[in-house]
ROZALUM-620516 format. One line per 8 residues: their letters; for each residue x, y, z of N, C-alpha, C. Coordinates in pm, 1 decimal. Layout:
N
A	X,Y,Z,X,Y,Z,X,Y,Z | ...
This chain:
115
MGEYPAAT	89.9,-111.0,2.5,13.9,10.2,4.8,78.9,125.2,7.3 | 65.7,218.1,-85.2,119.2,343.7,-91.4,102.6,426.5,52.1 | 184.5,511.7,62.0,189.8,599.7,191.4,127.8,738.2,167.3 | 40.2,763.3,232.1,-34.2,890.0,219.6,-28.0,981.1,333.3 | 23.6,1105.3,317.0,13.3,1184.0,423.3,-132.1,1198.7,486.4 | -124.0,1190.5,640.9,-251.6,1188.0,713.6,-334.2,1318.3,664.5 | -263.1,1435.5,644.9,-337.5,1547.3,622.5,-410.0,1550.6,506.1 | -350.6,1487.5,405.5,-413.5,1469.5,254.8,-534.4,1388.9,273.8
LDRVFSAV	-523.1,1274.9,344.3,-638.3,1196.2,353.9,-752.7,1260.3,447.5 | -720.9,1321.5,543.6,-806.3,1408.9,615.8,-893.3,1506.2,531.4 | -817.9,1576.5,461.2,-882.9,1663.4,361.5,-985.1,1598.0,267.1 | -933.5,1510.7,199.7,-1024.1,1419.3,126.9,-1139.0,1368.0,192.7 | -1126.0,1288.4,301.3,-1239.5,1238.4,368.1,-1331.6,1339.1,432.7 | -1267.9,1457.7,474.0,-1357.1,1573.2,506.8,-1438.2,1629.5,403.6 | -1378.6,1652.8,292.4,-1438.8,1701.6,169.9,-1558.8,1632.4,118.6 | -1558.5,1481.4,125.9,-1652.4,1402.8,67.5,-1760.0,1349.6,178.0
SDPTRRAI	-1740.7,1420.2,302.2,-1839.2,1376.4,392.1,-1955.8,1476.9,403.0 | -1953.5,1577.7,311.3,-2068.7,1672.4,292.2,-2161.1,1621.5,169.4 | -2276.2,1619.7,175.6,-2353.5,1572.4,60.4,-2363.1,1686.2,-62.7 | -2346.1,1798.0,-17.5,-2353.3,1900.2,-117.5,-2214.2,1878.2,-196.4 | -2113.1,1862.9,-150.1,-1973.9,1836.9,-203.9,-1972.9,1721.9,-283.1 | -2036.8,1610.2,-211.1,-2033.1,1496.9,-316.3,-2135.5,1502.7,-433.3 | -2230.7,1591.5,-416.5,-2318.1,1611.8,-548.5,-2236.6,1698.9,-655.3 | -2143.8,1784.4,-592.7,-2063.0,1887.8,-683.3,-1971.7,1778.1,-753.2
LARLAESD	-1896.3,1690.3,-690.6,-1817.5,1592.9,-745.5,-1892.1,1496.2,-850.2 | -2011.3,1469.7,-823.2,-2091.4,1379.5,-920.3,-2119.4,1460.5,-1048.2 | -2144.9,1602.6,-1024.8,-2178.0,1670.2,-1142.7,-2044.8,1684.9,-1231.1 | -1933.6,1724.7,-1165.6,-1821.2,1733.3,-1232.6,-1748.4,1622.0,-1287.1 | -1806.3,1497.3,-1247.3,-1751.0,1366.4,-1297.2,-1823.6,1344.4,-1445.8 | -1931.3,1402.0,-1482.5,-2009.7,1419.9,-1605.5,-1927.9,1518.6,-1702.7 | -1900.7,1607.5,-1655.6,-1804.7,1704.6,-1749.9,-1779.2,1832.4,-1675.1 | -1660.2,1914.6,-1722.8,-1624.8,2031.0,-1657.0,-1767.6,2127.4,-1649.9
ARVTDVAS	-1764.1,2226.4,-1584.1,-1866.5,2321.6,-1553.3,-1820.5,2442.0,-1517.5 | -1878.1,2549.0,-1532.0,-1853.7,2687.1,-1473.4,-1921.6,2670.7,-1334.7 | -1848.6,2763.0,-1244.2,-1893.4,2758.6,-1125.9,-2055.0,2804.9,-1086.6 | -2099.1,2889.5,-1189.6,-2234.3,2940.7,-1178.0,-2319.1,2819.3,-1222.0 | -2307.3,2750.7,-1309.2,-2383.8,2628.5,-1367.8,-2357.6,2517.7,-1228.9 | -2260.9,2496.4,-1201.6,-2270.9,2407.2,-1080.7,-2354.2,2456.9,-957.0 | -2350.1,2591.0,-929.6,-2416.3,2652.2,-808.7,-2579.7,2661.1,-826.6 | -2609.0,2658.5,-980.7,-2766.4,2673.9,-1018.2,-2853.0,2554.0,-949.4
VFPISLNS	-2785.5,2446.1,-951.5,-2873.1,2329.7,-904.4,-2900.6,2309.9,-762.4 | -2817.6,2398.8,-677.9,-2848.7,2379.7,-528.7,-2929.0,2490.7,-469.2 | -3013.7,2461.7,-347.5,-3095.5,2561.0,-310.2,-3011.6,2654.5,-201.6 | -2887.1,2661.6,-227.3,-2810.4,2763.5,-152.8,-2762.8,2873.3,-234.8 | -2698.7,2991.8,-161.1,-2635.8,3080.4,-244.4,-2508.4,3067.0,-319.5 | -2469.2,3142.9,-436.4,-2342.4,3132.4,-485.4,-2234.1,3117.4,-391.6 | -2245.9,3210.9,-305.4,-2117.4,3227.5,-212.1,-2115.0,3086.0,-111.1 | -2229.8,3030.2,-57.2,-2233.3,2912.9,-10.6,-2145.5,2791.1,-97.0
TSKHIRVL	-2204.8,2780.6,-208.2,-2149.3,2690.6,-330.6,-2008.4,2707.4,-328.2 | -1954.7,2832.7,-349.2,-1824.6,2864.2,-387.3,-1754.8,2822.9,-254.1 | -1789.0,2818.7,-143.1,-1729.5,2775.1,-12.5,-1686.5,2627.0,-18.0 | -1826.2,2559.8,-62.5,-1804.1,2418.0,-78.1,-1688.8,2383.5,-181.4 | -1689.0,2470.9,-282.9,-1592.2,2439.1,-394.7,-1447.7,2467.8,-349.2 | -1404.9,2566.8,-264.5,-1307.6,2575.6,-207.3,-1261.1,2466.1,-113.3 | -1337.4,2403.5,-47.8,-1293.3,2287.7,40.0,-1258.4,2175.8,-66.7 | -1328.5,2160.1,-167.3,-1304.5,2044.6,-271.5,-1148.7,2086.4,-338.7
ERAGLVRR	-1133.6,2205.3,-367.6,-1005.4,2255.0,-418.7,-906.2,2240.3,-321.3 | -903.2,2245.9,-191.8,-803.9,2239.3,-102.7,-775.9,2091.2,-93.4 | -864.7,2007.2,-93.9,-857.2,1870.4,-98.7,-796.1,1791.5,-217.2 | -775.6,1875.6,-319.5,-726.7,1828.8,-447.2,-836.7,1782.8,-542.1 | -955.2,1785.6,-511.2,-1048.2,1714.9,-585.0,-1107.2,1784.7,-702.4 | -1090.3,1910.7,-704.0,-1154.6,2007.8,-794.2,-1023.0,2081.0,-843.2 | -1010.3,2111.2,-982.9,-926.9,2222.0,-1023.0,-1007.9,2327.8,-1090.3 | -958.9,2448.4,-1079.8,-1041.5,2550.8,-1138.0,-925.9,2633.5,-1250.2
KVRGREHI	-1018.2,2669.2,-1361.8,-929.8,2740.2,-1472.1,-1026.3,2873.7,-1474.5 | -941.6,2968.8,-1509.5,-994.9,3093.8,-1511.8,-996.7,3151.7,-1655.9 | -1096.1,3149.4,-1731.8,-1102.1,3220.9,-1870.9,-1172.1,3336.0,-1865.9 | -1118.0,3457.6,-1867.9,-1171.2,3581.4,-1853.9,-1247.0,3584.4,-1734.5 | -1392.2,3617.5,-1724.4,-1458.6,3615.1,-1610.0,-1530.6,3483.0,-1565.8 | -1503.4,3363.3,-1663.3,-1551.6,3254.3,-1628.2,-1447.3,3149.9,-1540.9 | -1505.1,3100.4,-1450.1,-1426.3,2993.4,-1372.5,-1498.7,2868.4,-1409.0 | -1394.4,2776.3,-1464.8,-1422.5,2653.6,-1508.3,-1378.9,2535.9,-1416.3
LSLEPSPL	-1462.2,2463.1,-1372.6,-1432.1,2347.9,-1268.4,-1409.6,2214.2,-1340.7 | -1306.8,2152.6,-1294.0,-1303.4,2020.2,-1351.6,-1250.0,1908.8,-1227.7 | -1295.3,1783.1,-1246.0,-1277.4,1689.5,-1134.3,-1130.8,1653.8,-1138.3 | -1059.1,1633.5,-1042.0,-943.9,1570.2,-1026.9,-950.2,1456.3,-951.5 | -966.0,1316.6,-1005.3,-996.4,1208.0,-930.4,-904.1,1157.6,-851.8 | -758.9,1194.6,-876.4,-661.5,1115.2,-820.2,-666.4,1104.8,-659.9 | -691.6,1182.1,-590.1,-704.1,1200.9,-442.6,-801.6,1109.6,-401.3 | -928.6,1086.2,-481.7,-1027.5,978.3,-463.7,-967.6,848.3,-459.8
SDAAEWIE	-880.8,818.0,-560.6,-830.2,704.8,-579.0,-743.8,660.2,-481.2 | -649.5,766.0,-412.2,-561.5,741.0,-319.8,-641.2,689.0,-188.0 | -760.5,770.5,-161.5,-856.7,737.8,-52.8,-897.9,603.7,-65.9 | -940.4,548.6,-183.7,-1018.5,424.0,-218.6,-897.5,302.3,-176.7 | -788.8,350.0,-233.2,-676.3,257.7,-182.5,-642.4,228.6,-34.6 | -648.4,339.6,21.5,-631.1,340.1,154.6,-746.3,256.0,242.5 | -857.3,293.6,177.0,-983.6,198.4,229.5,-962.2,56.0,202.1 | -927.7,31.7,75.1,-911.9,-117.9,26.1,-815.1,-198.2,124.8
HYRKFWSD	-707.6,-112.2,152.6,-600.4,-200.2,251.6,-677.0,-237.1,367.7 | -747.0,-159.3,432.1,-804.4,-195.5,573.3,-932.0,-284.1,557.7 | -996.8,-284.9,425.1,-1103.6,-374.0,395.6,-1038.3,-502.6,373.2 | -930.8,-526.0,314.7,-858.0,-650.0,301.0,-815.8,-707.2,453.1 | -750.3,-615.4,527.6,-738.0,-659.9,663.1,-835.0,-722.3,750.3 | -962.4,-642.9,739.3,-1071.5,-704.3,821.9,-1148.8,-812.4,764.5 | -1134.6,-823.3,625.6,-1182.4,-941.6,567.7,-1092.8,-1071.3,596.7 | -966.8,-1054.6,614.5,-877.3,-1145.2,666.1,-899.3,-1191.6,800.9
QLASLDAF	-927.9,-1090.8,886.9,-943.8,-1110.3,1039.2,-1078.5,-1178.5,1054.5 | -1184.8,-1153.3,980.2,-1310.3,-1199.8,987.6,-1311.3,-1346.2,946.1 | -1216.4,-1384.0,834.7,-1214.7,-1506.3,785.0,-1134.3,-1588.9,892.0 | -1030.6,-1551.0,956.1,-970.9,-1618.9,1064.7,-1056.1,-1652.3,1171.8 | -1127.3,-1553.5,1232.7,-1246.9,-1580.3,1334.3,-1319.0,-1677.2,1311.9 | -1366.9,-1681.4,1160.1,-1477.9,-1776.9,1146.1,-1415.9,-1925.8,1137.0 | -1293.2,-1920.1,1093.9,-1233.2,-2048.3,1073.9,-1212.8,-2115.1,1223.2 | -1169.2,-2021.3,1332.8,-1144.5,-2051.0,1459.2,-1270.9,-2103.4,1505.7
VTRRGNAE	-1391.0,-2028.2,1502.8,-1517.4,-2056.0,1561.8,-1556.3,-2204.4,1494.5 | -1539.9,-2223.2,1365.5,-1580.6,-2346.5,1295.0,-1516.8,-2465.7,1374.8 | -1369.4,-2437.1,1373.3,-1295.7,-2536.6,1432.2,-1325.2,-2591.1,1578.6 | -1345.4,-2483.3,1657.5,-1384.9,-2494.2,1783.4,-1532.5,-2561.3,1804.2 | -1624.7,-2524.7,1724.8,-1756.5,-2596.0,1714.4,-1764.2,-2738.0,1678.4 | -1668.1,-2767.4,1591.6,-1638.7,-2900.8,1525.6,-1582.2,-2980.4,1636.6 | -1486.7,-2945.2,1728.0,-1432.0,-3011.0,1834.9,-1509.6,-3023.0,1940.8 | -1604.0,-2923.7,1976.8,-1703.9,-2957.9,2094.5,-1804.2,-3064.3,2039.4
TAS	-1844.0,-3064.1,1923.8,-1940.5,-3147.9,1841.4,-1903.8,-3302.1,1866.5 | -1759.6,-3306.6,1839.8,-1682.3,-3423.8,1844.2,-1677.7,-3488.9,1980.7 | -1676.5,-3398.2,2075.6,-1650.6,-3455.9,2213.9,-1777.9,-3519.8,2274.4
């Protein structure tokens, strides 16, 4: 498993913990979009949407390009891949631990039945 700085993972997990930010990521997964287009689908102010976008930018999940007066957002999925890899490492660990526990309980149950 690759090593990821704790602060980086903290920012990614914190960013995706909010449903509005997850919705922004889902929208940007479809295609790049202007900030105003992203904001128009939420029942919150443009300022509030911009705050969510800044959290996503700090986590490295969103990239912003400025073209004149337009701010174009795009998804940067690599931090999500890093977080998914981190989660997968621990999923494997717990799967292995549960498999070992299951084998132990089965062996013990078989030994008690045989007695």
